[in-house]
N, CA, C and O atoms as a Tripos MOL2 file, in Angstrom:
@<TRIPOS>MOLECULE
protein
  220   219    55     0     0
PROTEIN
NO_CHARGES

@<TRIPOS>ATOM
      1 N          -6.1300   26.6940   -6.9130 N.3       1 MET1
      2 CA         -5.0480   25.7240   -6.9440 C.3       1 MET1
      3 C          -4.8530   25.0790   -5.5630 C.2       1 MET1
      4 O          -4.5880   23.8800   -5.4710 O.2       1 MET1
      5 N          -4.9850   25.8680   -4.4980 N.am      2 GLN2
      6 CA         -4.8020   25.3190   -3.1640 C.3       2 GLN2
      7 C          -5.9050   24.3260   -2.8160 C.2       2 GLN2
      8 O          -5.6620   23.3460   -2.1110 O.2       2 GLN2
      9 N          -7.1060   24.5740   -3.3050 N.am      3 GLY3
     10 CA         -8.2160   23.6610   -3.0410 C.3       3 GLY3
     11 C          -8.0060   22.3110   -3.6810 C.2       3 GLY3
     12 O          -8.3100   21.2750   -3.0890 O.2       3 GLY3
     13 N          -7.4810   22.3260   -4.8980 N.am      4 ILE4
     14 CA         -7.2190   21.0710   -5.6030 C.3       4 ILE4
     15 C          -6.1140   20.2980   -4.8960 C.2       4 ILE4
     16 O          -6.2140   19.0820   -4.7350 O.2       4 ILE4
     17 N          -5.0610   20.9940   -4.4740 N.am      5 LEU5
     18 CA         -3.9620   20.3430   -3.7690 C.3       5 LEU5
     19 C          -4.4470   19.7480   -2.4470 C.2       5 LEU5
     20 O          -4.0530   18.6370   -2.0900 O.2       5 LEU5
     21 N          -5.2860   20.4630   -1.7280 N.am      6 GLY6
     22 CA         -5.8440   19.9550   -0.4810 C.3       6 GLY6
     23 C          -6.7070   18.7230   -0.7030 C.2       6 GLY6
     24 O          -6.6660   17.7750    0.0800 O.2       6 GLY6
     25 N          -7.4900   18.7440   -1.7760 N.am      7 LEU7
     26 CA         -8.3330   17.5950   -2.1080 C.3       7 LEU7
     27 C          -7.4890   16.3740   -2.4590 C.2       7 LEU7
     28 O          -7.8210   15.2560   -2.0660 O.2       7 LEU7
     29 N          -6.4040   16.5820   -3.1930 N.am      8 ILE8
     30 CA         -5.5100   15.4770   -3.5570 C.3       8 ILE8
     31 C          -4.8790   14.8770   -2.3030 C.2       8 ILE8
     32 O          -4.7990   13.6560   -2.1710 O.2       8 ILE8
     33 N          -4.4310   15.7310   -1.3850 N.am      9 ILE9
     34 CA         -3.8300   15.2470   -0.1390 C.3       9 ILE9
     35 C          -4.8600   14.4790    0.6850 C.2       9 ILE9
     36 O          -4.5410   13.4430    1.2690 O.2       9 ILE9
     37 N          -6.0880   14.9810    0.7350 N.am     10 LEU10
     38 CA         -7.1530   14.2940    1.4690 C.3      10 LEU10
     39 C          -7.4100   12.9040    0.8980 C.2      10 LEU10
     40 O          -7.5260   11.9370    1.6500 O.2      10 LEU10
     41 N          -7.4980   12.7980   -0.4160 N.am     11 VAL11
     42 CA         -7.7470   11.5020   -1.0580 C.3      11 VAL11
     43 C          -6.5870   10.5450   -0.7930 C.2      11 VAL11
     44 O          -6.8070    9.3710   -0.4930 O.2      11 VAL11
     45 N          -5.3450   11.0420   -0.9020 N.am     12 LEU12
     46 CA         -4.1810   10.1860   -0.6470 C.3      12 LEU12
     47 C          -4.1260    9.7420    0.8090 C.2      12 LEU12
     48 O          -3.7420    8.6090    1.0990 O.2      12 LEU12
     49 N          -4.5100   10.6340    1.7300 N.am     13 ASP13
     50 CA         -4.5570   10.2480    3.1390 C.3      13 ASP13
     51 C          -5.5990    9.1680    3.3890 C.2      13 ASP13
     52 O          -5.3430    8.2280    4.1410 O.2      13 ASP13
     53 N          -6.7540    9.2870    2.7780 N.am     14 ILE14
     54 CA         -7.7990    8.2700    2.9270 C.3      14 ILE14
     55 C          -7.3210    6.9260    2.3810 C.2      14 ILE14
     56 O          -7.5660    5.8820    2.9860 O.2      14 ILE14
     57 N          -6.6450    6.9570    1.2440 N.am     15 ILE15
     58 CA         -6.1020    5.7250    0.6640 C.3      15 ILE15
     59 C          -5.0650    5.1040    1.5930 C.2      15 ILE15
     60 O          -5.0540    3.8880    1.7790 O.2      15 ILE15
     61 N          -4.1930    5.9270    2.1780 N.am     16 ALA16
     62 CA         -3.1670    5.4160    3.0920 C.3      16 ALA16
     63 C          -3.8010    4.8210    4.3460 C.2      16 ALA16
     64 O          -3.3570    3.7820    4.8350 O.2      16 ALA16
     65 N          -4.8330    5.4750    4.8670 N.am     17 ILE17
     66 CA         -5.5060    4.9590    6.0670 C.3      17 ILE17
     67 C          -6.1840    3.6240    5.7690 C.2      17 ILE17
     68 O          -6.0910    2.6890    6.5650 O.2      17 ILE17
     69 N          -6.8540    3.5320    4.6450 N.am     18 LEU18
     70 CA         -7.4950    2.2670    4.2740 C.3      18 LEU18
     71 C          -6.4620    1.1680    4.0590 C.2      18 LEU18
     72 O          -6.6880    0.0170    4.4340 O.2      18 LEU18
     73 N          -5.3260    1.5210    3.4550 N.am     19 ASP19
     74 CA         -4.2550    0.5560    3.2550 C.3      19 ASP19
     75 C          -3.6990    0.0950    4.5950 C.2      19 ASP19
     76 O          -3.3900   -1.0830    4.7750 O.2      19 ASP19
     77 N          -3.5740    1.0160    5.5240 N.am     20 CYS20
     78 CA         -3.0860    0.6760    6.8630 C.3      20 CYS20
     79 C          -4.0590   -0.2530    7.5760 C.2      20 CYS20
     80 O          -3.6350   -1.2060    8.2310 O.2      20 CYS20
     81 N          -5.3450    0.0070    7.4600 N.am     21 ILE21
     82 CA         -6.3520   -0.8320    8.1040 C.3      21 ILE21
     83 C          -6.3130   -2.2520    7.5490 C.2      21 ILE21
     84 O          -6.4900   -3.2150    8.2950 O.2      21 ILE21
     85 N          -6.0820   -2.3870    6.2470 N.am     22 LYS22
     86 CA         -6.0480   -3.7000    5.6080 C.3      22 LYS22
     87 C          -4.7260   -4.4360    5.8100 C.2      22 LYS22
     88 O          -4.6240   -5.6170    5.4800 O.2      22 LYS22
     89 N          -3.7120   -3.7550    6.3480 N.am     23 SER23
     90 CA         -2.3840   -4.3560    6.4840 C.3      23 SER23
     91 C          -2.3580   -5.4030    7.5930 C.2      23 SER23
     92 O          -3.3330   -5.5810    8.3230 O.2      23 SER23
     93 N          -1.2310   -6.0870    7.7030 N.am     24 ASN24
     94 CA         -1.0560   -7.1340    8.7040 C.3      24 ASN24
     95 C          -0.4640   -6.6140   10.0090 C.2      24 ASN24
     96 O          -0.0760   -7.4100   10.8650 O.2      24 ASN24
     97 N          -0.3870   -5.2930   10.1790 N.am     25 PHE25
     98 CA          0.1400   -4.7220   11.4210 C.3      25 PHE25
     99 C          -0.7580   -5.1100   12.5760 C.2      25 PHE25
    100 O          -1.9450   -5.3800   12.3920 O.2      25 PHE25
    101 N          -0.1790   -5.1350   13.7780 N.am     26 ASP26
    102 CA         -1.0250   -5.3410   14.9490 C.3      26 ASP26
    103 C          -1.8090   -4.0530   15.2180 C.2      26 ASP26
    104 O          -1.5020   -3.0060   14.6480 O.2      26 ASP26
    105 N          -2.8010   -4.1330   16.0710 N.am     27 THR27
    106 CA         -3.7310   -3.0220   16.2860 C.3      27 THR27
    107 C          -3.0290   -1.7600   16.7660 C.2      27 THR27
    108 O          -3.3820   -0.6610   16.3380 O.2      27 THR27
    109 N          -2.0560   -1.8950   17.6350 N.am     28 GLY28
    110 CA         -1.3410   -0.7360   18.1520 C.3      28 GLY28
    111 C          -0.6190    0.0340   17.0670 C.2      28 GLY28
    112 O          -0.6690    1.2630   17.0280 O.2      28 GLY28
    113 N           0.0620   -0.6980   16.1740 N.am     29 LYS29
    114 CA          0.7740   -0.0390   15.0770 C.3      29 LYS29
    115 C          -0.1990    0.6260   14.1080 C.2      29 LYS29
    116 O           0.0690    1.7100   13.5890 O.2      29 LYS29
    117 N          -1.3320   -0.0370   13.8690 N.am     30 LYS30
    118 CA         -2.3320    0.5580   12.9770 C.3      30 LYS30
    119 C          -2.8270    1.8830   13.5410 C.2      30 LYS30
    120 O          -2.9370    2.8740   12.8190 O.2      30 LYS30
    121 N          -3.1230    1.8930   14.8290 N.am     31 VAL31
    122 CA         -3.6220    3.1210   15.4660 C.3      31 VAL31
    123 C          -2.5660    4.2150   15.4010 C.2      31 VAL31
    124 O          -2.8890    5.3660   15.1040 O.2      31 VAL31
    125 N          -1.3050    3.8760   15.6730 N.am     32 LEU32
    126 CA         -0.2390    4.8800   15.6180 C.3      32 LEU32
    127 C          -0.0690    5.4610   14.2180 C.2      32 LEU32
    128 O           0.0800    6.6740   14.0680 O.2      32 LEU32
    129 N          -0.0910    4.6150   13.1960 N.am     33 TRP33
    130 CA          0.0490    5.1110   11.8340 C.3      33 TRP33
    131 C          -1.1340    5.9770   11.4290 C.2      33 TRP33
    132 O          -0.9540    7.0080   10.7810 O.2      33 TRP33
    133 N          -2.3360    5.5710   11.8010 N.am     34 ILE34
    134 CA         -3.5190    6.3590   11.4510 C.3      34 ILE34
    135 C          -3.4830    7.7140   12.1410 C.2      34 ILE34
    136 O          -3.8010    8.7310   11.5240 O.2      34 ILE34
    137 N          -3.0990    7.7400   13.4100 N.am     35 VAL35
    138 CA         -2.9940    9.0210   14.1250 C.3      35 VAL35
    139 C          -1.9270    9.9020   13.4860 C.2      35 VAL35
    140 O          -2.1290   11.1060   13.3280 O.2      35 VAL35
    141 N          -0.7960    9.3110   13.1200 N.am     36 LEU36
    142 CA          0.2680   10.0770   12.4730 C.3      36 LEU36
    143 C          -0.2050   10.6550   11.1410 C.2      36 LEU36
    144 O           0.0750   11.8130   10.8340 O.2      36 LEU36
    145 N          -0.9090    9.8680   10.3620 N.am     37 ILE37
    146 CA         -1.4170   10.3450    9.0700 C.3      37 ILE37
    147 C          -2.4450   11.4520    9.2700 C.2      37 ILE37
    148 O          -2.4820   12.4080    8.4960 O.2      37 ILE37
    149 N          -3.2780   11.3330   10.2980 N.am     38 LEU38
    150 CA         -4.2930   12.3520   10.5410 C.3      38 LEU38
    151 C          -3.7030   13.6510   11.0880 C.2      38 LEU38
    152 O          -4.1500   14.7370   10.7160 O.2      38 LEU38
    153 N          -2.7070   13.5510   11.9650 N.am     39 LEU39
    154 CA         -2.1200   14.7450   12.5690 C.3      39 LEU39
    155 C          -1.1550   15.4720   11.6300 C.2      39 LEU39
    156 O          -1.0910   16.7020   11.6270 O.2      39 LEU39
    157 N          -0.4140   14.7130   10.8410 N.am     40 LEU40
    158 CA          0.5520   15.2770    9.8980 C.3      40 LEU40
    159 C           0.2410   14.7300    8.5050 C.2      40 LEU40
    160 O           0.9050   13.8000    8.0460 O.2      40 LEU40
    161 N          -0.7510   15.2910    7.8350 N.am     41 PRO41
    162 CA         -1.2430   14.6770    6.5970 C.3      41 PRO41
    163 C          -0.1710   14.4100    5.5350 C.2      41 PRO41
    164 O          -0.1060   13.3010    5.0050 O.2      41 PRO41
    165 N           0.6520   15.3750    5.2210 N.am     42 VAL42
    166 CA          1.6340   15.1830    4.1500 C.3      42 VAL42
    167 C           2.8110   14.3550    4.6480 C.2      42 VAL42
    168 O           3.2040   13.3820    4.0050 O.2      42 VAL42
    169 N           3.3710   14.7350    5.7830 N.am     43 ILE43
    170 CA          4.5400   14.0320    6.3210 C.3      43 ILE43
    171 C           4.1620   12.6160    6.7410 C.2      43 ILE43
    172 O           4.9180   11.6760    6.4930 O.2      43 ILE43
    173 N           3.0050   12.4540    7.3730 N.am     44 GLY44
    174 CA          2.5580   11.1270    7.7840 C.3      44 GLY44
    175 C           2.3470   10.2020    6.6010 C.2      44 GLY44
    176 O           2.6820    9.0190    6.6560 O.2      44 GLY44
    177 N           1.7890   10.7520    5.5290 N.am     45 LEU45
    178 CA          1.5620    9.9730    4.3070 C.3      45 LEU45
    179 C           2.8920    9.5020    3.7180 C.2      45 LEU45
    180 O           3.0420    8.3330    3.3620 O.2      45 LEU45
    181 N           3.8370   10.4050    3.6220 N.am     46 ILE46
    182 CA          5.1470   10.0670    3.0640 C.3      46 ILE46
    183 C           5.8500    9.0350    3.9450 C.2      46 ILE46
    184 O           6.3970    8.0550    3.4410 O.2      46 ILE46
    185 N           5.8350    9.2550    5.2520 N.am     47 LEU47
    186 CA          6.4900    8.3020    6.1620 C.3      47 LEU47
    187 C           5.8410    6.9260    6.1090 C.2      47 LEU47
    188 O           6.5300    5.9070    6.1570 O.2      47 LEU47
    189 N           4.5270    6.8970    6.0120 N.am     48 TYR48
    190 CA          3.8560    5.5890    5.9520 C.3      48 TYR48
    191 C           4.3100    4.7890    4.7380 C.2      48 TYR48
    192 O           4.6030    3.5990    4.8500 O.2      48 TYR48
    193 N           4.3670    5.4380    3.5830 N.am     49 TYR49
    194 CA          4.7420    4.7070    2.3840 C.3      49 TYR49
    195 C           6.2440    4.4160    2.2970 C.2      49 TYR49
    196 O           6.6450    3.4550    1.6400 O.2      49 TYR49
    197 N           7.0840    5.2380    2.9570 N.am     50 LEU50
    198 CA          8.5090    4.9800    2.9240 C.3      50 LEU50
    199 C           8.9560    4.0200    4.0250 C.2      50 LEU50
    200 O           9.8200    3.1750    3.7910 O.2      50 LEU50
    201 N           8.3840    4.1390    5.2150 N.am     51 VAL51
    202 CA          8.8330    3.3530    6.3640 C.3      51 VAL51
    203 C           7.8320    2.2630    6.7270 C.2      51 VAL51
    204 O           8.2170    1.1140    6.9420 O.2      51 VAL51
    205 N           6.5670    2.6130    6.7950 N.am     52 GLY52
    206 CA          5.5490    1.6880    7.2750 C.3      52 GLY52
    207 C           5.2380    0.5320    6.3360 C.2      52 GLY52
    208 O           4.8520   -0.5460    6.7900 O.2      52 GLY52
    209 N           5.3980    0.7390    5.0520 N.am     53 LYS53
    210 CA          5.0560   -0.3040    4.0830 C.3      53 LYS53
    211 C           6.1550   -1.3490    3.9150 C.2      53 LYS53
    212 O           5.9340   -2.3670    3.2590 O.2      53 LYS53
    213 N           7.3360   -1.1200    4.4940 N.am     54 LYS54
    214 CA          8.4070   -2.0970    4.3630 C.3      54 LYS54
    215 C           8.0090   -3.3920    5.0460 C.2      54 LYS54
    216 O           7.4200   -3.3750    6.1260 O.2      54 LYS54
    217 N           8.3260   -4.4990    4.4270 N.am     55 LYS55
    218 CA          7.9620   -5.7910    4.9990 C.3      55 LYS55
    219 C           9.1780   -6.5790    5.3690 C.2      55 LYS55
    220 O           9.0600   -7.6990    5.8670 O.2      55 LYS55
@<TRIPOS>BOND
     1     1     2 1
     2     2     3 1
     3     3     4 2
     4     3     5 am
     5     5     6 1
     6     6     7 1
     7     7     8 2
     8     7     9 am
     9     9    10 1
    10    10    11 1
    11    11    12 2
    12    11    13 am
    13    13    14 1
    14    14    15 1
    15    15    16 2
    16    15    17 am
    17    17    18 1
    18    18    19 1
    19    19    20 2
    20    19    21 am
    21    21    22 1
    22    22    23 1
    23    23    24 2
    24    23    25 am
    25    25    26 1
    26    26    27 1
    27    27    28 2
    28    27    29 am
    29    29    30 1
    30    30    31 1
    31    31    32 2
    32    31    33 am
    33    33    34 1
    34    34    35 1
    35    35    36 2
    36    35    37 am
    37    37    38 1
    38    38    39 1
    39    39    40 2
    40    39    41 am
    41    41    42 1
    42    42    43 1
    43    43    44 2
    44    43    45 am
    45    45    46 1
    46    46    47 1
    47    47    48 2
    48    47    49 am
    49    49    50 1
    50    50    51 1
    51    51    52 2
    52    51    53 am
    53    53    54 1
    54    54    55 1
    55    55    56 2
    56    55    57 am
    57    57    58 1
    58    58    59 1
    59    59    60 2
    60    59    61 am
    61    61    62 1
    62    62    63 1
    63    63    64 2
    64    63    65 am
    65    65    66 1
    66    66    67 1
    67    67    68 2
    68    67    69 am
    69    69    70 1
    70    70    71 1
    71    71    72 2
    72    71    73 am
    73    73    74 1
    74    74    75 1
    75    75    76 2
    76    75    77 am
    77    77    78 1
    78    78    79 1
    79    79    80 2
    80    79    81 am
    81    81    82 1
    82    82    83 1
    83    83    84 2
    84    83    85 am
    85    85    86 1
    86    86    87 1
    87    87    88 2
    88    87    89 am
    89    89    90 1
    90    90    91 1
    91    91    92 2
    92    91    93 am
    93    93    94 1
    94    94    95 1
    95    95    96 2
    96    95    97 am
    97    97    98 1
    98    98    99 1
    99    99   100 2
   100    99   101 am
   101   101   102 1
   102   102   103 1
   103   103   104 2
   104   103   105 am
   105   105   106 1
   106   106   107 1
   107   107   108 2
   108   107   109 am
   109   109   110 1
   110   110   111 1
   111   111   112 2
   112   111   113 am
   113   113   114 1
   114   114   115 1
   115   115   116 2
   116   115   117 am
   117   117   118 1
   118   118   119 1
   119   119   120 2
   120   119   121 am
   121   121   122 1
   122   122   123 1
   123   123   124 2
   124   123   125 am
   125   125   126 1
   126   126   127 1
   127   127   128 2
   128   127   129 am
   129   129   130 1
   130   130   131 1
   131   131   132 2
   132   131   133 am
   133   133   134 1
   134   134   135 1
   135   135   136 2
   136   135   137 am
   137   137   138 1
   138   138   139 1
   139   139   140 2
   140   139   141 am
   141   141   142 1
   142   142   143 1
   143   143   144 2
   144   143   145 am
   145   145   146 1
   146   146   147 1
   147   147   148 2
   148   147   149 am
   149   149   150 1
   150   150   151 1
   151   151   152 2
   152   151   153 am
   153   153   154 1
   154   154   155 1
   155   155   156 2
   156   155   157 am
   157   157   158 1
   158   158   159 1
   159   159   160 2
   160   159   161 am
   161   161   162 1
   162   162   163 1
   163   163   164 2
   164   163   165 am
   165   165   166 1
   166   166   167 1
   167   167   168 2
   168   167   169 am
   169   169   170 1
   170   170   171 1
   171   171   172 2
   172   171   173 am
   173   173   174 1
   174   174   175 1
   175   175   176 2
   176   175   177 am
   177   177   178 1
   178   178   179 1
   179   179   180 2
   180   179   181 am
   181   181   182 1
   182   182   183 1
   183   183   184 2
   184   183   185 am
   185   185   186 1
   186   186   187 1
   187   187   188 2
   188   187   189 am
   189   189   190 1
   190   190   191 1
   191   191   192 2
   192   191   193 am
   193   193   194 1
   194   194   195 1
   195   195   196 2
   196   195   197 am
   197   197   198 1
   198   198   199 1
   199   199   200 2
   200   199   201 am
   201   201   202 1
   202   202   203 1
   203   203   204 2
   204   203   205 am
   205   205   206 1
   206   206   207 1
   207   207   208 2
   208   207   209 am
   209   209   210 1
   210   210   211 1
   211   211   212 2
   212   211   213 am
   213   213   214 1
   214   214   215 1
   215   215   216 2
   216   215   217 am
   217   217   218 1
   218   218   219 1
   219   219   220 2
@<TRIPOS>SUBSTRUCTURE
     1 MET1         2 RESIDUE 1 A MET
     2 GLN2         6 RESIDUE 1 A GLN
     3 GLY3        10 RESIDUE 1 A GLY
     4 ILE4        14 RESIDUE 1 A ILE
     5 LEU5        18 RESIDUE 1 A LEU
     6 GLY6        22 RESIDUE 1 A GLY
     7 LEU7        26 RESIDUE 1 A LEU
     8 ILE8        30 RESIDUE 1 A ILE
     9 ILE9        34 RESIDUE 1 A ILE
    10 LEU10       38 RESIDUE 1 A LEU
    11 VAL11       42 RESIDUE 1 A VAL
    12 LEU12       46 RESIDUE 1 A LEU
    13 ASP13       50 RESIDUE 1 A ASP
    14 ILE14       54 RESIDUE 1 A ILE
    15 ILE15       58 RESIDUE 1 A ILE
    16 ALA16       62 RESIDUE 1 A ALA
    17 ILE17       66 RESIDUE 1 A ILE
    18 LEU18       70 RESIDUE 1 A LEU
    19 ASP19       74 RESIDUE 1 A ASP
    20 CYS20       78 RESIDUE 1 A CYS
    21 ILE21       82 RESIDUE 1 A ILE
    22 LYS22       86 RESIDUE 1 A LYS
    23 SER23       90 RESIDUE 1 A SER
    24 ASN24       94 RESIDUE 1 A ASN
    25 PHE25       98 RESIDUE 1 A PHE
    26 ASP26      102 RESIDUE 1 A ASP
    27 THR27      106 RESIDUE 1 A THR
    28 GLY28      110 RESIDUE 1 A GLY
    29 LYS29      114 RESIDUE 1 A LYS
    30 LYS30      118 RESIDUE 1 A LYS
    31 VAL31      122 RESIDUE 1 A VAL
    32 LEU32      126 RESIDUE 1 A LEU
    33 TRP33      130 RESIDUE 1 A TRP
    34 ILE34      134 RESIDUE 1 A ILE
    35 VAL35      138 RESIDUE 1 A VAL
    36 LEU36      142 RESIDUE 1 A LEU
    37 ILE37      146 RESIDUE 1 A ILE
    38 LEU38      150 RESIDUE 1 A LEU
    39 LEU39      154 RESIDUE 1 A LEU
    40 LEU40      158 RESIDUE 1 A LEU
    41 PRO41      162 RESIDUE 1 A PRO
    42 VAL42      166 RESIDUE 1 A VAL
    43 ILE43      170 RESIDUE 1 A ILE
    44 GLY44      174 RESIDUE 1 A GLY
    45 LEU45      178 RESIDUE 1 A LEU
    46 ILE46      182 RESIDUE 1 A ILE
    47 LEU47      186 RESIDUE 1 A LEU
    48 TYR48      190 RESIDUE 1 A TYR
    49 TYR49      194 RESIDUE 1 A TYR
    50 LEU50      198 RESIDUE 1 A LEU
    51 VAL51      202 RESIDUE 1 A VAL
    52 GLY52      206 RESIDUE 1 A GLY
    53 LYS53      210 RESIDUE 1 A LYS
    54 LYS54      214 RESIDUE 1 A LYS
    55 LYS55      218 RESIDUE 1 A LYS
C-alpha cells in the first residue's frame, strides 16, 4: 500500500512540475515552486495548487 501511495505522489509531483514549467510565471518563481515541490512533495504539491495556481 505504501508503494502505491508513493507512486501516486510521484506522478502528481511530476504533473505539478510540468504544469509549473508551462505556466506564465517568471523564471525565479518557477524555480522556487519546483524546488518546493521537490523538497516537500506532498505539502509543496498542495501549496502549488492552492496558492501558486491563483491568477
